[in-house]
C-alpha positions as a printed Julia matrix, in Angstrom:
64×3 Matrix{Float64}:
 -11.77    0.21   34.97
 -15.05   -0.11   36.46
 -15.08   -4.25   36.34
 -11.83   -4.44   37.01
 -12.44   -1.78   40.28
 -15.64   -3.94   41.17
 -13.87   -7.27   41.36
 -10.82   -5.74   43.4
 -13.25   -4.63   46.23
 -12.89   -0.91   45.21
 -16.34    0.16   45.89
 -17.84    3.54   43.71
 -20.76    6.88   44.34
 -23.79    5.85   42.31
 -23.12    9.37   40.57
 -19.35    8.5    39.86
 -19.74    7.95   36.12
 -17.29   10.78   34.94
 -15.38    7.95   33.53
 -17.6     5.92   31.79
 -19.04    9.04   30.08
 -15.9    10.21   28.86
 -15.34    6.8    26.99
 -18.77    6.41   25.94
 -18.51    9.9    24.47
 -14.93    8.67   22.48
 -16.64    5.96   21.51
 -19.37    7.78   19.73
 -16.88   10.25   18.37
 -15.03    7.33   16.69
 -18.34    6.04   15.37
 -19.2     9.12   13.54
 -15.86    9.8    12.1
 -16.38    5.97   10.61
 -19.58    6.66    9.18
 -18.24   10.39    7.98
 -15.44    8.47    6.11
 -17.42    5.61    4.61
 -19.79    7.99    3.08
 -17.31   10.13    1.15
 -15.36    6.88    0.15
 -16.41    5.6    -3.67
 -16.52    2.57   -4.85
 -14.53    2.83   -8.04
 -15.81    0.8   -11.06
 -13.29   -1.81  -12.25
 -12.53   -1.42  -16.33
 -14.22   -3.2   -18.76
 -12.82   -5.01  -21.17
 -15.2    -6.23  -23.42
 -15.99   -9.91  -21.45
 -18.63  -10.28  -18.57
 -17.03  -12.29  -15.93
 -19.1   -12.24  -13.62
 -22.24  -14.01  -15.17
 -24.05  -14.66  -18.23
 -26.69  -12.51  -18.99
 -29.8   -13.82  -20.51
 -33.15  -12.41  -22.32
 -36.4   -13.81  -21.17
 -38.25  -14.98  -24.3
 -41.5   -17.11  -24.24
 -41.66  -20.13  -25.66
 -43.97  -20.59  -28.45
């Protein structure tokens, strides 16, 4: 597009940015959709089977 045109020697007017504006609007819309989708996605908890497989929890007890 713009960089390819420049590489190929095609000159553009300084105010000729409609194509780029459309691309940026499309990108912004896609980002907004992804954000909305992640906000509505809920994490489902893993069923607890009585065994803590992630780490052993210890209680802090002062030594006398």
